[in-house]
PAKESE-915890 format. One record per atom (N, C-alpha, C): residue in three letters; x negated, z, y. Coordinates in steps of 0.2 Angstrom, whole numbers, plus 5000, padded with zeros to 4 digits. Example, Ala and Ser with C-alpha at 12.3 -4.5 7.8 and 13.67 -1.06 7.14 Angstrom:
2
ALA493450394972
ALA493850394978
ALA493450394984
SER493650354989
SER493250364995
SER493650395000
***
This chain:
510
UNK489250815019
UNK489850825021
UNK490350805016
UNK490850845015
UNK491350835010
UNK491850775011
UNK492050745006
UNK492450685007
UNK493150695004
UNK493650675008
UNK494350675007
UNK494650605006
UNK494950595001
UNK495350525000
UNK496050535000
UNK496350505005
UNK497050505007
UNK497350445003
UNK497850454999
UNK498250404995
UNK498950404997
UNK499150355001
UNK499850355004
UNK500050285006
UNK500650265004
UNK500850195006
UNK501150185013
UNK501150245017
UNK501350235024
UNK500750235028
UNK500650185032
UNK500050185037
UNK500050235042
UNK500750255044
UNK500750305050
UNK500450375047
UNK500650395040
UNK500450455037
UNK499650455037
UNK499350395034
UNK498650395034
UNK498350405040
UNK498550365046
UNK498250375052
UNK498350445055
UNK498950475054
UNK498950545057
UNK498550595053
UNK498450585047
UNK497950635043
UNK497250625046
UNK497050555047
UNK496350545049
UNK496250575056
UNK496850575060
UNK496750605067
UNK496750685066
UNK497050715062
UNK497050785061
UNK496350805059
UNK495950765055
UNK495350785053
UNK494750755057
UNK494950725062
UNK494450695067
UNK493950745069
UNK494150805071
UNK493650855073
UNK493350895068
UNK493550885062
UNK493250925056
UNK492650895053
UNK492250935050
UNK491650905046
UNK491850875039
UNK492350835039
UNK492650805033
UNK492650735034
UNK492350695029
UNK492450625029
UNK493050605026
UNK493450555029
UNK494150545027
UNK494150465025
UNK494350455019
UNK494450385016
UNK495150375015
UNK495350315014
UNK496150305013
UNK496250245008
UNK496750245005
UNK497050195000
UNK497750195001
UNK498050135000
UNK498850135000
UNK499150114993
UNK498750104988
UNK499050094982
UNK498650124976
UNK498850114970
UNK498450144964
UNK497850114963
UNK497850044963
UNK497250004962
UNK496650024967
UNK496850014973
UNK496350034978
UNK496150104978
UNK496550154976
UNK496350224975
UNK495850224970
UNK495950194964
UNK495550194958
UNK494850174960
UNK494850114964
UNK494150084966
UNK493750124970
UNK494150154976
UNK493750194980
UNK493550264977
UNK493950284973
UNK493850344969
UNK493150344965
UNK493150284961
UNK492550274957
UNK491950264961
UNK492050234967
UNK491450214971
UNK491150284974
UNK491650324977
UNK491350374981
UNK491450444978
UNK491850454972
UNK491950514969
UNK492050574974
UNK492650564978
UNK492750614983
UNK492850684981
UNK492750734985
UNK492850804984
UNK493650824983
UNK494050794987
UNK494750814986
UNK495150744987
UNK495750744984
UNK496150684985
UNK496850714987
UNK497150684993
UNK497750694995
UNK498250644993
UNK498650654988
UNK499050604985
UNK499750604985
UNK500050554988
UNK500750544988
UNK501050544981
UNK501550584980
UNK501850584973
UNK502350524972
UNK502550494977
UNK502950434977
UNK502550374980
UNK502150334977
UNK501750294980
UNK502050224979
UNK502550204984
UNK502850144983
UNK503250144977
UNK503150094973
UNK503450084966
UNK503050124961
UNK502550154962
UNK502050184957
UNK502150264957
UNK502050294952
UNK502150364951
UNK501550404952
UNK501550444957
UNK500950484959
UNK500650524954
UNK501050544949
UNK500850584943
UNK500450544939
UNK500650484938
UNK500250434934
UNK499550424937
UNK499550414944
UNK498950404947
UNK498450464946
UNK498750514947
UNK498350584946
UNK498050584939
UNK498450564934
UNK498150564927
UNK497550514927
UNK497650454930
UNK497150404930
UNK496450434933
UNK496550464939
UNK495950494943
UNK495650544939
UNK496050584935
UNK495750644931
UNK495350614926
UNK495550554923
UNK495150524917
UNK494450504920
UNK494450484926
UNK493750464929
UNK493350524931
UNK493650574934
UNK493350634935
UNK493750694934
UNK493650724928
UNK494150784926
UNK494150844931
UNK493650844935
UNK493550904940
UNK493850894947
UNK494050834948
UNK494350814954
UNK494950864956
UNK494950884963
UNK495450924965
UNK495950884969
UNK496550884967
UNK497150844970
UNK497650884973
UNK497850874979
UNK498350904983
UNK498950854983
UNK499450864981
UNK500050814981
UNK500450824988
UNK500650774990
UNK501150774996
UNK501750734995
UNK502250754997
UNK502950714996
UNK503450735001
UNK503950685002
UNK504550705006
UNK505050725001
UNK504950734995
UNK505450744990
UNK505350814987
UNK505550864991
UNK505350934989
UNK505750964984
UNK505750934978
UNK506150964972
UNK505751014968
UNK506051064965
UNK505651104961
UNK505351074955
UNK505751024952
UNK505450984946
UNK504850954948
UNK504750914953
UNK504150884955
UNK503550934956
UNK503750984960
UNK503251034962
UNK502951074955
UNK503451094951
UNK503251124945
UNK502851074940
UNK503051014940
UNK502650964936
UNK501950954938
UNK501950944945
UNK501250934948
UNK500750994947
UNK501051054948
UNK500551114947
UNK500451114939
UNK500951104935
UNK500751104928
UNK500251064925
UNK500251004928
UNK499750954927
UNK499050964930
UNK498951024934
UNK498351044936
UNK498151024943
UNK498751014947
UNK498651004954
UNK498351064958
UNK497951054963
UNK497651114967
UNK498151144971
UNK498651104974
UNK499151124978
UNK499651074979
UNK500251084983
UNK500751044983
UNK501051054990
UNK501051004994
UNK501351005001
UNK501950965002
UNK502350985006
UNK502950945007
UNK503050915014
UNK503150855015
UNK503250825022
UNK503950855025
UNK503950865032
UNK503350845036
UNK502850895035
UNK502150875035
UNK501650915034
UNK501450955041
UNK501351025040
UNK501051065045
UNK500351055045
UNK500051035051
UNK499351015052
UNK498851065050
UNK499051125053
UNK498651185051
UNK498651205044
UNK499151205041
UNK499151215034
UNK498851165030
UNK498851105032
UNK498551045029
UNK497751055029
UNK497551075035
UNK496751085036
UNK496551145032
UNK496951195032
UNK496751255028
UNK496651245021
UNK497151205018
UNK497151185011
UNK496651145009
UNK496451095013
UNK495951045011
UNK495251085012
UNK495151125017
UNK494551165018
UNK494451205011
UNK494951245009
UNK494951285003
UNK494751244997
UNK495051184996
UNK494951144991
UNK494151114991
UNK493951094997
UNK493251074998
UNK492751134996
UNK492951194998
UNK492451244996
UNK492451254988
UNK493051254985
UNK493051264978
UNK492651204974
UNK492751144977
UNK492451084974
UNK491651094974
UNK491451124980
UNK490751134981
UNK490451184976
UNK490851234975
UNK490651284970
UNK490651264963
UNK491151214961
UNK491151184955
UNK490551144953
UNK490351104959
UNK489751064958
UNK489051104958
UNK489151164960
UNK488451214960
UNK488451244953
UNK487951224949
UNK487851254942
UNK487751334943
UNK488151364938
UNK488051434937
UNK487451454934
UNK487051504936
UNK486451524933
UNK486551584929
UNK486451574922
UNK486651624918
UNK485951654915
UNK485851724915
UNK485251754913
UNK485251744905
UNK484651734903
UNK484551734895
UNK484751794892
UNK485151784886
UNK485451834883
UNK486151854884
UNK486351824890
UNK487051844892
UNK487551794888
UNK487951824886
UNK488451784883
UNK489051764887
UNK505151024887
UNK505650994892
UNK506351014890
UNK506651054895
UNK507351064893
UNK507851004894
UNK508451004891
UNK508950954892
UNK509250954899
UNK509251014902
UNK509551024909
UNK509051044914
UNK509051014920
UNK508551034925
UNK508751094928
UNK508251134930
UNK508451204933
UNK508751194940
UNK509051244942
UNK509451234948
UNK509151284954
UNK508551294954
UNK508251334959
UNK508251294966
UNK508651314971
UNK508751274977
UNK508251304982
UNK507851264986
UNK507451294991
UNK506851254991
UNK506651234997
UNK506051194998
UNK505651225004
UNK505751285006
UNK505451325011
UNK504751355008
UNK504351385012
UNK503651405010
UNK503751455005
UNK504251505005
UNK504251555000
UNK504451534993
UNK504851484993
UNK505051454986
UNK504551404984
UNK504151374988
UNK503651324986
UNK503151364983
UNK502951424985
UNK502551474982
UNK502751494975
UNK503351504974
UNK503651524967
UNK503551464963
UNK503751394965
UNK503651334961
UNK502951334959
UNK502451344963
UNK501751334961
UNK501651384956
UNK501851444956
UNK501751504951
UNK502051484945
UNK502651454945
UNK502951434939
UNK502551374935
UNK502351324939
UNK501951274937
UNK501251294934
UNK500951344937
UNK500351374934
UNK500351414928
UNK500951454927
UNK501051494921
UNK501451464915
UNK501851404917
UNK502251384912
UNK501851354906
UNK501351324907
UNK500951294901
UNK500551344897
UNK500451404900
UNK500051454897
UNK500451504892
UNK500351514886
UNK500751544882
UNK500651624882
UNK500851644888
UNK500751714890
UNK501451744892
UNK501451814892
UNK502151844894
UNK502151844902
UNK502751834904
UNK502851834911
UNK503351884913
UNK503251924919
UNK503651974921
UNK503951944928
UNK504551944929
UNK504851914935
UNK505151974939
UNK504951984945
UNK505252034949
UNK505652014955
UNK506152044957
UNK506552024962
UNK507252064963
UNK507552064968
UNK508152094969
UNK508652064965
UNK509252094964
UNK509852064960
UNK510052004964
UNK510251954961
UNK510551894964
UNK510051844967
UNK509351854965
UNK508951804968
UNK508751744964
UNK509051754957
UNK508951694953
UNK508351704948
UNK508251764945
UNK507751774941
UNK507751734934
UNK508451734932
UNK508551694925
UNK508351614926
UNK508551594932
UNK508351524933
UNK507651514933
UNK507251554936
UNK506551554936
UNK506251554928
UNK506551594924
UNK506451604917
UNK506551544914
UNK507151504915
UNK507251444912
UNK506851394914
UNK506651394920
UNK506151344923
UNK505451344919
UNK505251404918
UNK504651424914
UNK504651394907
UNK505251404904
UNK505351384897
UNK505351304897
UNK505751274902
UNK505751204901
UNK505151164902
UNK504651204905
UNK504051164907
UNK503451194902
UNK503651234897
UNK503151264893
UNK503051224886
UNK502551244883
UNK502351214876
UNK502951234871
UNK503351284872
UNK503851304868
UNK504551274870
UNK504551224874
UNK505151194877
UNK505551164871
UNK505251144865
UNK505651114860
UNK505951164855
UNK505751234857
UNK505951284853
UNK506651314856
UNK506751374854
UNK507351414856
UNK507251454862
UNK507751454867
UNK507751494872
UNK508351544872
UNK508251604871
UNK508751654871
UNK508751704876
UNK509251724879
UNK509251774884
UNK509751834882
UNK509451894884
UNK509851954883
UNK509852004889
UNK510352034891
UNK510452074897
UNK510352144894
UNK509752174895
UNK509652244893
UNK510052304896
UNK510352284902
UNK510752334905
UNK511452334903
UNK511652284899
UNK512352274897
UNK512552304891
UNK512052334887
UNK512152354880
UNK511952424879
UNK512352474876
UNK512052534874
UNK511452534870
UNK511052584869
UNK510452584866
UNK510452554859
UNK510852584855
UNK510952564848
UNK511052484847
UNK511552464851
UNK511752394851
UNK511252354853
UNK510852374858
UNK510252334861
UNK509752324856
UNK509552384852
UNK509052374847
UNK509352324841
UNK509952334840
UNK510252284835
UNK510252214837
UNK510352204843
UNK510352134846
UNK509652104846
UNK509152144848
UNK508452124848
UNK508152114841
UNK508152174837
UNK507852174830
UNK508252154824
UNK508952154825
UNK509352144820
UNK509552214816
UNK509952214811
UNK510052274807
UNK510252254800
UNK510152304796
UNK510352304789
UNK511052324788
UNK511352304782
UNK512052324781
UNK512052404780
UNK512552434783
UNK512552504782
UNK512152544787
UNK511752514791
UNK511252544796
UNK511652594800
UNK512252584802
UNK512652624806
UNK513352614806
UNK513752654808
UNK514552644807
UNK514752574810
UNK515052534806
UNK515252464808
UNK514752414806
UNK514152434804
UNK513652384801
UNK513852354794
UNK514352314794
UNK514552294787
UNK514252234784
UNK513752214788
UNK513352154785
UNK512652154789
UNK512152124785
UNK511552114789
UNK511552064795
UNK511252084800
UNK511252044806
UNK510552024808
UNK510451964810
UNK509751934812
UNK509751944819
UNK509251974822
UNK509151994829
UNK508851934833
UNK508851944839
UNK508551894844
UNK507851874842
UNK507451914840
UNK506751904839
UNK506651854833
UNK507051864828
UNK507051814823
UNK507351754824
UNK507851754828
UNK508151684830
UNK507751644835
UNK507351684839
UNK506851644844
UNK506151634841
UNK506051644835
UNK505451634832
UNK505151564834
UNK504551554837
UNK504251494839
UNK504551474846
UNK504951514849
UNK505251494855
UNK505151554861
UNK505651564865
UNK505551604871
UNK506151654871
UNK506051714872
UNK506551764873
UNK506551794880
UNK507151784884
UNK507151814891
UNK507451884890
UNK507151934892
UNK507452004893
UNK507552014900
UNK508252014902
UNK508452024909
UNK508552104910
UNK508352124915
UNK508452194917
UNK508052244912
UNK507452224911
UNK507052264906
UNK506952334908
UNK507052344914
UNK506952414917
UNK507452464915
UNK508052434912
UNK508552474910
UNK508452494902
UNK507952474899
UNK507852484892
UNK507652554891
UNK507952584886
UNK507852654884
UNK507152664881
UNK506852724882
UNK506152734880
UNK506052724872
UNK506552734868
UNK506452724861
UNK506352654859
UNK506852614863
UNK506752544862
UNK506152514865
UNK505952544870
UNK505252514873
UNK504752524868
UNK504752584864
UNK504152594859
UNK504152534854
UNK504752514852
UNK504852464846
UNK504652394849
UNK504852384855
UNK504652324859
UNK503852324859
UNK503552374861
UNK502852374862
UNK502452364855
UNK502752384850
UNK502452374843
UNK502452294842
UNK503052264843
UNK503052194842
UNK502552154847
UNK502552174853
UNK502052144857
UNK501352154855
UNK501152214852
UNK500452224850
UNK500252184844
UNK500652184839
UNK500452154833
UNK500952104830
UNK501452094834
UNK501952034831
UNK502452054826
UNK502452124824
UNK502852144819
UNK503452194821
UNK503952194817
UNK504552234819
UNK504952254812
UNK505352294813
UNK505852304807
UNK506552304810
UNK507052284806
UNK507752284807
UNK507952354808
UNK508452374812
UNK508752444812
UNK509052454805
UNK508852514802
UNK509052534795
UNK508652504790
UNK508152464791
UNK507752434786
UNK507052454786
UNK506652434781
UNK505952454781
UNK505552394779
UNK505852334779
UNK505452274778
UNK505052254785
UNK504452244784
UNK504052224790
UNK504152144791
UNK504352134797
UNK504452064799
UNK504052034804
UNK503851974805
UNK503451944810
UNK503851904814
UNK503651894821
UNK503951854825
UNK503451824830
UNK503451764831
UNK503051724836
UNK503451704842
UNK503551754847
UNK504051744852
UNK503651754859
UNK503751704864
UNK503551724871
UNK504051764874
UNK503851814878
UNK504251854881
UNK504251844889
UNK504851824892
UNK504951824899
UNK505351874901
UNK505151924905
UNK505651984906
UNK505751984914
UNK506252014916
UNK506452024923
UNK506752084924
UNK506652114931
UNK506952174933
UNK507052174940
UNK507552214943
UNK507652224950
UNK507352294951
UNK507152334946
UNK506952404947
UNK506252404949
UNK506052464952
UNK505352474955
UNK504952504949
UNK504652464944
UNK504352484938
UNK503752534940
UNK503452524945
UNK502852574947
UNK503152644948
UNK503752654951
UNK504052714952
UNK504252744946
UNK504552704941
UNK504852724935
UNK504252744930
UNK503652714931
UNK503152734927
UNK502852804929
UNK502852814936
UNK502652884938
UNK503152934936
UNK503852924935
UNK504352964933
UNK504352974925
UNK503952934922
UNK503952934915
UNK504552904911
UNK504952854915
UNK505552824912
UNK505352754910
UNK504752734911
UNK504552664909
UNK503852674907
UNK503652644901
UNK502952654898
UNK502452604901
UNK501952634903
UNK501352594906
UNK501052544902
UNK500952564895
UNK500652514891
UNK501152454890
UNK501852464890
UNK502252414889
UNK502252364895
UNK502252404901
UNK502252364907
UNK501652314907
UNK501052334905
UNK500452284905
UNK500552234900
UNK500952254894
UNK501052194889
UNK501552144892
UNK502052164895
UNK502552124898
UNK502252084904
UNK501852114908
UNK501552074914
UNK500852044912
UNK500951994908
UNK500351944907
UNK500251914914
UNK500751894917
UNK500751874924
UNK501351894927
UNK501451904934
UNK502051924937
UNK502251874942
UNK502851864943
UNK503151814949
UNK503651854953
UNK503551864959
UNK503951894964
UNK504451844967
UNK505051854966
UNK505551814969
UNK505851844976
UNK505751804981
UNK505851834988
UNK506651844989
UNK506851894992
UNK507551904994
UNK507751844999
UNK508451834999
UNK508651775003
UNK508551795010
UNK508451855012
UNK508351875019
UNK507651855021
UNK507251835017
UNK506551805018
UNK506551735017
UNK507051705016
UNK507151635014
UNK507651595019
UNK507651615025
UNK508151585030
UNK508051515030
UNK507451485030
UNK507451415030
UNK507751375024
UNK507951415019
UNK508251385013
UNK508951385013
UNK509251425018
UNK509951435018
UNK510351375019
UNK510251335024
UNK510551265025
UNK510651225019
UNK510051225015
UNK510051185009
UNK510451215004
UNK510451285003
UNK510851314998
UNK511551305000
UNK511751315007
UNK512451315009
UNK512751245007
UNK512351185009
UNK512651125007
UNK512751115000
UNK512251134996
UNK512351134988
UNK512951164986
UNK513051224988
UNK513651264985
UNK514251234988
UNK514251224994
UNK514951194998
UNK515151134994
UNK514751084993
UNK514951024990
UNK515051034982
UNK514751084979
UNK514951094972
UNK515651134972
UNK515751184976
UNK516451214976
UNK516951164979
UNK516751124983
UNK517251074986
UNK517551034980
UNK517151014975
UNK517450984970
UNK517851024965
UNK517551084964
UNK517951134960
UNK518651154962
UNK518651164969
UNK519251194972
UNK519651144975
UNK519451074975
UNK519851024977
UNK519951024985
UNK519451054989
UNK519551054996
UNK519250994999
UNK519350985006
UNK519150925009
UNK518550935013
UNK518150985012
UNK517550995017
UNK517050935016
UNK516850905021
UNK516250855020
UNK515650865024
UNK515750925028
UNK515150935033
UNK515151015034
UNK514651045037
UNK514551115039
UNK514351115046
UNK514751145050
UNK514551145057
UNK513951185058
UNK513551165063
UNK512851195065
UNK512951265066
UNK513451285070
UNK513551355072
UNK513651395065
UNK514051365060
UNK514151405054
UNK513451415051
UNK513051365050
UNK512351375047
UNK511951425051
UNK512051425058
UNK511651475061
UNK511851545060
UNK512551555059
UNK512751625057
UNK512551645050
UNK512551595046
UNK512351615039
UNK511651635039
UNK511251595043
UNK510551615043
UNK510351685047
UNK510851705051
UNK510751765055
UNK510951825051
UNK511351815045
UNK511551875041
UNK510951895036
UNK511051955034
UNK510451985030
UNK510551975023
UNK511151965020
UNK511251945013
UNK510951995008
UNK511152055009
UNK510952105004
UNK511152094997
UNK511652044995
UNK511752024989
UNK511451964987
UNK511051934991
UNK510551874990
UNK511051814988
UNK510751764984
UNK511051704983
UNK511751714980
UNK511851764976
UNK512451774973
UNK513051794978
UNK512851824983
UNK513251844989
UNK513451784993
UNK512951744994
UNK513051674998
UNK513551634994
UNK513451624987
UNK513951594984
UNK514651614985
UNK514751684984
UNK515451714985
UNK515751704992
UNK515251704997
UNK515551695004
UNK515751625005
UNK515351575002
UNK515551505003
UNK516151485000
UNK516251514994
UNK516851504990
UNK517451524993
UNK517451584996
UNK517951615000
UNK518151575006
UNK517551555010
UNK517651515016
UNK518051445014
UNK517851415009
UNK518251355007
UNK518951365006
UNK519151425003
UNK519851435002
UNK520251445008
UNK519851465014
UNK520151485020
UNK520151425025
UNK519751365023
UNK519651315027
UNK520251265028
UNK520151225033
UNK520651175035
UNK520251115038
UNK520451055037
UNK520050995039
UNK519450985035
UNK519050945038
UNK518450915034
UNK517750955036
UNK517750995041
UNK517151035043
UNK517251105042
UNK516651135039
UNK516751205038
UNK516451245045
UNK516951275048
UNK516851305055
UNK516751375054
UNK516451405059
UNK516251475059
UNK516851525057
UNK517451505060
UNK518051545059
UNK518251545052
UNK518051505048
UNK518251505041
UNK517851555037
UNK517251575040
UNK516851625036
UNK517251695036
UNK517151735031
UNK517451805031
UNK517351845037
UNK517851875039
UNK517851915045
UNK517251965045
UNK517152005040
UNK516652055040
UNK515952025041
UNK515851965039
UNK515151925040
UNK515051915047
UNK515651885050
UNK515551865058
UNK515451925062
UNK515851985060
UNK515752045064
UNK515052075063
UNK514752065057
UNK514152095056
UNK513552055060
UNK513651995060
UNK513151955063
UNK513151965071
UNK513851975073
UNK513851985081
UNK513552055083
UNK513652105078
UNK513352165080
UNK512652175077
UNK512352125074
UNK511652135071
UNK511152155076
UNK510652205075
UNK510152215079
UNK509752155082
UNK509752105078
UNK509352045080
UNK509752015086
UNK510352025087
UNK510751985092
UNK510852035098
UNK510652095097
UNK510752145102
UNK510352135109
UNK510552145115
UNK510152135121
UNK509552185121
UNK509052165125
UNK508452205126
UNK508652265130
UNK508552325127
UNK508652385130
UNK508152435128
UNK507552425128
UNK507052465125
UNK506452475130
UNK506252535131
UNK505652555134
UNK505152595130
UNK505352635126
UNK504952675121
UNK504852645114
UNK504252625113
UNK504152595106
UNK503952645101
UNK503852705103
UNK503752765099
UNK503052755094
UNK502552735097
UNK501952725094
UNK501652795091
UNK501852845096
UNK501652915094
UNK501952935087
UNK502552915086
UNK502852945080
UNK502652905074
UNK502252855074
UNK502052815069
UNK501652855064
UNK501152885067
UNK500652925063
UNK501052985060
UNK501453015063
UNK501853075061
UNK502253055055
UNK502652995056
UNK503052975050
UNK502652955044
UNK502052925044
UNK501652915038
UNK501352975035
UNK501153015040
UNK500853085037
UNK501453125034
UNK502053115036
UNK502553155033
UNK502753125026
UNK502753055025
UNK502753025019
UNK502253045014
UNK501653045016
UNK501053075012
UNK501153145010
UNK501353185014
UNK501553255013
UNK502053265007
UNK502553225008
UNK503153225003
UNK502953194996
UNK502453154996
UNK502153124990
UNK502653064988
UNK502953034993
UNK503452984991
UNK503052914990
UNK503152884984
UNK502752824983
UNK502952764987
UNK502552714988
UNK502652664993
UNK502452675000
UNK501952725001
UNK501752735008
UNK501452675011
UNK501052645008
UNK500652585011
UNK501152535013
UNK501652515009
UNK502152465011
UNK502552485017
UNK502752545017
UNK503152565023
UNK502752565029
UNK502052585028
UNK501652595034
UNK501552525037
UNK501452475033
UNK501352405035
UNK501952375038
UNK502552395035
UNK503152365038
UNK503252395045
UNK503152465046
UNK503252495052
UNK502752475057
UNK502152465055
UNK501652435060
UNK501752365062
UNK502052325058
UNK502252255060
UNK502752255065
UNK503252305064
UNK503852305068
UNK503552335075
UNK503152385075
UNK502952405082
UNK502552355085
UNK502052325082
UNK501652275085
UNK501952215087
UNK502452185083
UNK502852135086
UNK503252145092
UNK503552205091
UNK503952225097
UNK503552225104
UNK503052265103
UNK502552275109
UNK502352205112
UNK502052165107
UNK501852095109
UNK502352055112
UNK502952055109
UNK503452015112
UNK503752035118
UNK503752105119
UNK503952125126
UNK503352105131
UNK502752105129
UNK502252085134
UNK502352005135
UNK502451965130
UNK502551895132
UNK503251875133
UNK503651925135
UNK504351915137
UNK504751865132
UNK504651885125
UNK504951845120
UNK504651785118
UNK504151755121
UNK503851695119
UNK503451705113
UNK503651665107
UNK503351675101
UNK502651635101
UNK502551585104
UNK501951545104
UNK501451595108
UNK501551625113
UNK501151665117
UNK500951725112
UNK501451755109
UNK501351815105
UNK500951795099
UNK501051735096
UNK500551715090
UNK499851705093
UNK499751685099
UNK499051675101
UNK498751745102
UNK499151785105
UNK498851855107
UNK498751895100
UNK499151885095
UNK499051915089
UNK498451885084
UNK498351815086
UNK497851785082
UNK498151755076
UNK498851745076
UNK499151725070
UNK499451655071
UNK499651615066
UNK500051555067
UNK500751575068
UNK501051525072
UNK501751535073
UNK502251545067
UNK502051505062
UNK502451515056
UNK502451585053
UNK501751615053
UNK501651675051
UNK502051725055
UNK502051715062
UNK502451765066
UNK503151765065
UNK503451695064
UNK504151695062
UNK504351725056
UNK503951715051
UNK504051755044
UNK504051825045
UNK503551855049
UNK503551925050
UNK504151955054
UNK504351905059
UNK504951925062
UNK505551935058
UNK505651885053
UNK506251885049
UNK506151945044
UNK505551965042
UNK505552025038
UNK505652085042
UNK505452095048
UNK505552145052
UNK506352155053
UNK506652095055
UNK507352095056
UNK507752115050
UNK507552095044
UNK507852115038
UNK507852185037
UNK507252215039
UNK507152295038
UNK507652325042
UNK507652305049
UNK508152335053
UNK508852335051
UNK509052285048
UNK509752275045
UNK509852325039
UNK509252335035
UNK509352385029
UNK509352455032
UNK509052465037
UNK509052535040
UNK509752545043
UNK510052495046
UNK510652505049
UNK511252515044
UNK511152475038
UNK511652485033
UNK511552555030
UNK510952595030
UNK510952655028
UNK511052715033
UNK511252685039
UNK511352735044
UNK510752765048
UNK510252725047
UNK509652745051
UNK509352685055
UNK509752665059
UNK509552605062
UNK508952605067
UNK508552555067
UNK507952555072
UNK508252525078
UNK507852545084
UNK508052515090
UNK508052435090
UNK508452405094
UNK508452325094
UNK507852295096
UNK507652235094
UNK507052205096
UNK507152165102
UNK506552145106
UNK506652115112
UNK506852045110
UNK507152005115
UNK507451945114
UNK506851895113
UNK506951845109
UNK506451795108
UNK506651725110
UNK506251685112
UNK506451615114
UNK506151565108
UNK506551515107
UNK506351465102
UNK505951415105
UNK505351405102
UNK504851365105
UNK504851295102
UNK504451245104
UNK504451185101
UNK504051195094
UNK504251155089
UNK504051165082
UNK503251145082
UNK502951175077
UNK502251155077
UNK502151085075
UNK501551055077
UNK501450985075
UNK501550965068
UNK501950915067
UNK502150895060
UNK501950825059
UNK501750815053
UNK501650745051
UNK502250725046
UNK502650685048
UNK503250665045
UNK503250595042
UNK503550585036
UNK503550525033
UNK504250495033
UNK504350435031
UNK505050405032
UNK505350395025
UNK505150435020
UNK505450435014
UNK506150465014
UNK506550435010
UNK507250465010
UNK507250525005
UNK507650575007
UNK507650625002
UNK508050604996
UNK507750624990
UNK508050614984
UNK508550674982
UNK508850674976
UNK509350724975
UNK508950784974
UNK509250844977
UNK508950904976
UNK509050934969
UNK508450954967
UNK508550994960
UNK508351064962
UNK508551104957
UNK508351174958
UNK507651194958
***
């Protein structure tokens, strides 16, 4: 039977976790401080440790380091009530198996520990091999502690310490440069240079000059030698934003540098070397560009040592209140307004909007709202009129008026996509199937999400996430003049069982 050691200074948390695993085939041990944790760990060598990152006056990261010295293969899952990206990234960078934020979701907790126990069992089982076989000065400002962003934090933590290239994918305004900076700040090259260049902002010749430098007289206006970004960033990190806008000739030169570390300045023949880690980002669909021949496949694989997908704000509704408070109080200072609180209805309207411009659009809306505000509370009427009107007319808020779910048209639509040879058929098929299935089941359950989740065999958080994605797709269709029928009404059910701590929230970091 696998063993789980719970290290938390709150008795209620330890008791609740023991209750959660009462019916599981997992032995649960507990400790409330670092010394007890060390003694129990040495005596039992548990399979998994569930460790509070703030253990009274002790640092959970230091406790983690102590346990790893005893057993380097131990799997540790951090838990905390302080869901900042800094702690999440640092925990994952140091080798944590996972990172959970209080209040803990019981189902997610059990699934995580089960997975960790399985991996621990595989680690302890010898592999049989046949004979003959062979830190930045400024913290990042990524705001959000919801599931989608916690996944991003974990990805950053896993790749930051690895000296490989990273490709960041996401819509415009989602914060790709912030993610790039976070990777740099937690990397081995954090004491080196971090330079960023927007590939879409410069013509081809100027971009080549910015990247590789140029010799005097290389082109009209080149009155002196210029050192490019690759030379400047030697030993550090270069962030190529909007790399999908790079011309094919520049792509070829970049590919050479990535292959053998060498390049030449524009107008020069001296071969130079550069040791640079490349973090690139784009809002373009590179797979479609590769098919069209406008982006090199070999460069794509060189840039994508690992990829990180940044979710759009429409898929991060849980983060909107946190983002709104952060921006309102920052703009409150800059604009000298007197807002000290945000009305609950205001937050609900912000969460109901689709945010095609993502976080950047949210910033703009909140700045404008503060300029229109009066008093100390940000009320819904202070929001821009177009946003209020859009939310009121959104398909998500439309009344139920559907009988035909058009299952018959589903196969015809996908077959038509295949016949036209349009890329992305699988993604569109899954989106359409999710929409039809959710609509049908919610009609059956009269909008009850708990009953729908049970019928589908999914967890309620998964159903809610799929509903947000479906609603976002409906809004996109409406914006393009191809609106889908409105969904059935849904009822808000009691939240899933949570294990909450009494820790106070620390300052939010990005």
